[in-house]
C-alpha positions as CSV (number, residue, x, y, z in Angstrom):
1,M,-20.7,-109.6,12.7
2,G,-22.3,-112.7,12.8
3,Q,-19.9,-114.0,14.5
4,S,-19.9,-111.4,17.2
5,T,-23.7,-111.4,17.1
6,I,-23.3,-115.2,18.1
7,A,-21.5,-114.9,20.5
8,R,-23.2,-111.7,22.4
9,G,-26.2,-114.2,22.8
10,A,-24.1,-117.1,24.1
11,T,-22.8,-115.0,26.5
12,T,-26.3,-113.6,27.6
13,V,-27.4,-117.2,27.8
14,K,-24.8,-117.8,30.1
15,R,-25.3,-114.5,32.2
16,R,-29.0,-115.4,32.6
17,S,-29.0,-119.3,33.4
18,T,-26.0,-118.6,35.9
19,H,-28.6,-116.2,37.4
20,L,-31.3,-118.5,37.6
21,P,-31.2,-119.7,41.0
22,R,-30.9,-116.4,42.6
23,R,-33.7,-115.2,40.3
24,L,-35.7,-118.3,41.6
25,F,-34.5,-116.7,45.4
26,Q,-35.7,-113.5,44.5
27,L,-39.1,-114.1,43.1
28,Y,-40.3,-116.4,45.9
29,A,-38.6,-114.8,48.4
30,G,-40.4,-111.5,47.7
31,L,-43.7,-113.0,47.0
32,V,-43.7,-114.7,50.6
33,L,-42.5,-111.2,51.8
34,Y,-46.0,-109.7,49.7
35,G,-48.1,-112.3,51.3
36,A,-46.7,-111.4,54.6
37,S,-47.4,-108.0,54.4
38,S,-50.6,-107.8,53.0
39,A,-51.8,-110.0,56.4
40,L,-50.3,-107.6,58.4
41,L,-52.0,-104.7,56.6
42,L,-55.3,-106.6,57.7
43,R,-54.4,-107.0,61.1
44,S,-54.1,-103.5,61.0
45,G,-57.5,-102.7,61.0
46,L,-56.7,-99.4,59.4
47,G,-57.9,-100.6,55.3
48,L,-56.1,-102.7,52.6
49,E,-54.5,-102.7,49.3
50,P,-57.3,-102.5,46.4
51,W,-57.4,-105.8,45.2
52,N,-57.2,-107.0,48.8
53,V,-60.2,-105.2,49.7
54,L,-62.3,-107.2,46.9
55,N,-60.5,-110.1,48.3
56,E,-62.0,-109.6,52.4
57,G,-65.1,-108.4,50.4
58,L,-65.6,-111.7,48.8
59,S,-64.4,-113.6,51.5
60,E,-67.5,-112.2,54.0
61,R,-69.6,-113.4,51.7
62,T,-68.6,-116.8,50.8
63,G,-67.0,-117.4,54.4
64,L,-63.5,-118.6,52.5
65,T,-60.0,-117.2,54.1
66,I,-59.2,-114.1,52.4
67,G,-56.2,-115.7,51.0
68,T,-58.3,-118.7,49.4
69,M,-60.6,-115.8,47.6
70,S,-56.7,-114.3,46.5
71,I,-55.9,-117.5,44.6
72,I,-59.4,-117.8,43.2
73,V,-59.9,-114.0,42.1
74,G,-56.0,-114.2,41.1
75,A,-56.7,-117.6,38.9
76,A,-60.2,-116.0,37.5
77,V,-57.9,-112.6,36.1
78,L,-55.8,-115.0,34.8
79,L,-58.3,-116.2,32.2
80,L,-58.8,-112.6,31.1
81,W,-54.9,-112.5,29.7
82,I,-56.5,-115.6,26.8
83,P,-58.5,-112.8,25.0
84,L,-55.8,-110.4,25.3
85,R,-53.1,-112.7,24.3
86,Q,-51.0,-112.1,27.6
87,R,-48.2,-114.8,28.2
88,P,-48.2,-116.0,31.8
89,G,-44.6,-116.4,33.2
90,L,-43.7,-119.1,36.4
91,G,-43.6,-115.5,38.4
92,T,-47.1,-115.0,37.4
93,V,-48.8,-118.1,38.7
94,S,-46.6,-118.6,41.7
95,N,-48.0,-115.1,42.1
96,V,-51.3,-116.4,42.1
97,V,-50.9,-119.5,44.4
98,V,-48.1,-118.4,47.0
99,I,-49.4,-115.0,48.2
100,G,-52.4,-116.6,49.0
101,L,-51.1,-119.2,51.0
102,V,-48.7,-117.2,52.6
103,M,-51.1,-114.6,53.6
104,D,-53.5,-117.4,55.5
105,A,-50.4,-118.7,57.4
106,T,-49.2,-115.5,58.5
107,L,-52.8,-114.7,59.6
108,A,-53.1,-117.9,61.8
109,L,-50.2,-116.7,63.6
110,L,-51.0,-113.0,64.3
111,P,-53.3,-112.2,67.3
112,D,-55.8,-109.6,66.5
113,I,-54.5,-105.8,67.4
114,G,-56.8,-103.5,69.6
115,A,-54.8,-100.8,70.7
116,L,-54.5,-97.8,67.9
117,G,-50.5,-96.9,68.9
118,S,-50.0,-100.5,67.3
119,R,-52.3,-100.5,64.5
120,I,-50.5,-97.1,63.1
121,P,-46.4,-98.6,63.2
122,L,-48.1,-102.0,62.3
123,M,-49.5,-100.4,58.9
124,A,-46.6,-98.5,58.2
125,V,-44.3,-101.6,58.1
126,A,-46.8,-103.5,56.2
127,I,-46.7,-101.0,53.6
128,V,-42.7,-100.8,53.5
129,A,-42.5,-104.2,53.0
130,N,-44.9,-104.5,50.1
131,G,-42.8,-102.4,48.4
132,A,-39.6,-104.4,49.1
133,A,-41.4,-107.6,47.9
134,T,-42.9,-105.8,45.0
135,G,-39.0,-105.0,44.1
136,L,-37.9,-108.5,44.8
137,Y,-40.1,-110.3,42.5
138,L,-40.4,-108.4,40.3
139,T,-36.1,-108.1,39.2
140,A,-36.7,-111.5,39.3
141,R,-37.8,-111.1,36.2
142,L,-40.0,-114.0,35.6
143,G,-42.8,-112.7,35.0
144,P,-46.2,-110.2,36.1
145,G,-48.6,-110.4,38.1
146,P,-51.8,-111.7,36.8
147,R,-53.2,-108.1,37.4
148,D,-50.4,-106.4,36.2
149,G,-50.9,-108.8,32.9
150,L,-54.6,-107.2,33.0
151,M,-53.5,-103.7,33.1
152,T,-51.3,-103.9,30.3
153,G,-52.9,-106.3,28.2
154,L,-56.4,-103.5,28.3
155,H,-54.0,-100.9,27.5
156,R,-52.5,-102.7,24.5
157,V,-55.9,-103.6,23.6
158,T,-57.4,-100.3,23.9
159,G,-55.0,-97.7,23.0
160,R,-55.4,-96.0,26.9
161,S,-53.2,-94.9,29.2
162,I,-51.6,-96.8,31.9
163,R,-52.7,-94.2,34.7
164,L,-56.4,-94.4,32.9
165,V,-57.0,-98.4,32.8
166,R,-55.0,-98.7,36.0
167,T,-57.1,-96.0,37.7
168,G,-60.0,-97.6,36.2
169,I,-59.3,-101.2,37.6
170,E,-58.5,-100.3,41.0
171,V,-61.4,-97.9,41.2
172,T,-63.8,-100.7,40.1
173,V,-62.2,-103.1,42.6
174,V,-62.3,-100.9,45.5
175,V,-65.8,-99.6,45.1
176,T,-66.9,-103.6,44.4
177,G,-65.0,-104.7,47.3
178,F,-66.4,-101.7,49.7
179,A,-70.0,-103.0,49.0
180,L,-68.9,-106.5,50.0
181,G,-67.9,-105.6,53.0
182,G,-64.1,-105.0,52.2
183,S,-62.1,-103.1,54.7
184,V,-61.2,-98.9,53.3
185,G,-59.4,-96.6,55.3
186,V,-56.3,-94.6,56.1
187,G,-54.2,-97.7,55.2
188,T,-56.4,-97.8,51.8
189,V,-55.2,-94.4,51.4
190,A,-51.7,-94.6,52.5
191,Y,-50.9,-97.5,50.5
192,A,-52.1,-96.0,47.4
193,L,-50.0,-93.2,47.8
194,A,-46.8,-94.7,49.0
195,I,-46.6,-98.2,47.1
196,G,-45.5,-96.6,43.8
197,P,-42.5,-94.7,45.0
198,L,-41.8,-97.4,47.4
199,A,-41.6,-100.1,44.2
200,Q,-39.2,-97.7,42.4
201,F,-37.2,-97.1,45.5
202,F,-36.5,-100.9,45.6
203,L,-36.5,-102.0,42.2
204,R,-33.5,-100.3,41.5
205,I,-31.9,-101.6,44.6
206,F,-32.8,-105.1,43.7
207,A,-32.2,-104.6,40.1
208,G,-28.4,-103.8,41.0
209,T,-27.9,-107.3,43.1
210,G,-27.2,-108.5,39.4
211,A,-30.2,-111.2,39.2
212,G,-32.1,-108.9,36.3
213,T,-30.3,-108.6,32.9
214,G,-32.1,-105.4,31.6
215,T,-32.3,-101.9,32.7
216,P,-35.4,-101.0,34.5
217,K,-37.9,-98.4,32.5
218,G,-40.5,-96.6,33.6
219,T,-44.4,-96.9,32.7
220,G,-46.4,-95.3,35.8
221,E,-47.9,-98.6,37.5
222,G,-47.7,-98.6,41.2
223,T,-50.9,-98.1,43.2
224,G,-52.5,-101.7,42.1
225,G,-51.4,-104.0,44.8
226,E,-48.7,-106.0,42.8
227,G,-46.5,-102.8,42.0
228,A,-45.5,-103.2,38.0
229,A,-45.4,-105.4,35.5
230,G,-42.3,-107.7,34.7
231,E,-41.1,-110.0,32.1
232,G,-43.9,-112.5,30.4
233,A,-46.0,-110.0,28.6
234,K,-45.3,-106.9,26.3
235,G,-45.4,-103.7,28.6
236,A,-46.3,-100.2,28.0
237,G,-43.0,-98.0,27.7
238,G,-40.9,-101.3,27.0
239,P,-41.0,-104.5,25.0
240,A,-41.6,-107.9,26.4
241,G,-38.9,-109.1,29.3
242,T,-38.0,-105.6,30.8
243,I,-37.9,-104.8,34.7
244,V,-40.4,-101.9,35.0
245,V,-40.4,-98.9,37.4
246,A,-43.4,-97.9,39.4
247,S,-43.6,-94.2,39.7
248,G,-45.4,-92.4,42.6
249,N,-48.1,-90.5,40.3
250,G,-48.7,-92.6,37.5
251,A,-47.2,-90.7,34.8
252,P,-44.9,-93.1,32.1
253,G,-40.9,-92.7,32.9
254,P,-38.3,-92.1,31.1
255,A,-37.4,-94.9,29.0
256,A,-33.7,-96.4,28.9
257,P,-31.2,-95.3,26.1
258,A,-31.3,-98.3,24.0
259,E,-28.0,-101.2,23.3
260,P,-25.8,-99.5,21.4
261,A,-25.8,-101.2,17.5
262,D,-23.0,-103.0,16.8
263,P,-20.5,-100.8,14.7
264,A,-20.0,-103.2,11.6
265,A,-24.2,-103.1,11.4
266,V,-24.1,-99.2,10.9
267,R,-20.8,-99.0,9.0
268,P,-21.4,-97.4,5.7
269,P,-20.4,-99.8,2.2
270,K,-17.0,-98.3,0.8
271,R,-18.8,-97.7,-2.5
272,A,-20.8,-94.7,-0.7
273,I,-17.6,-93.2,0.9
274,L,-15.8,-93.4,-2.6
275,R,-18.7,-90.9,-4.3
276,R,-18.2,-88.2,-1.5
């Protein structure tokens, strides 16, 4: 049994090291696409995802770019992980920095769009691309985004449901951002309704590319601008290191079956057999 366990562990380590370059590519491709899609949603002028409503409102008040505010807010949220005892990963820190930088760079290249007939398709493309970005960087399994870690940490500490914690955070964020001058509109509503199913769809696609090493599990994340929590913190619905699939309505999804145990570990002792 000991040799079998050691061999299985060595195989897992080898598989993960083999997939690391692909996982890194998925992580950064996903973060770049996320930042670019957020910029497209902003250029559509039809409303932003919840956290960027706050970022835009703060940007209006401070004069800093929305990408810079995204980095500052992300870093502040990451500090809240300390009392919640959440553990960041490479993807967590990269999420804070890369998305904000890419968002500012994309906005610098994209002109304002005035015609409503162009802004509606742009909004739709942005939301779909954001869902694909979520699938890419989460299946890399190199750490959840800071806002997802905040959600799972509060869920663990308070004992409240994922749905309640997520809703409470995002209502607070949107209301605060709107009061500061952030954009709330049909795009905000469309994003909230669509990002869960889209993230779930793309998580299933990219989880099958071989970059991840686990089976997706459902937790009910999905309308928060970051999708769902991945590796790096113990998420709801599964242990640390599992990929989390967002659901459309925030209800917990079914957990994947556990890996079968070693037959030698569950075989009854000979003495018990003889007594029968």
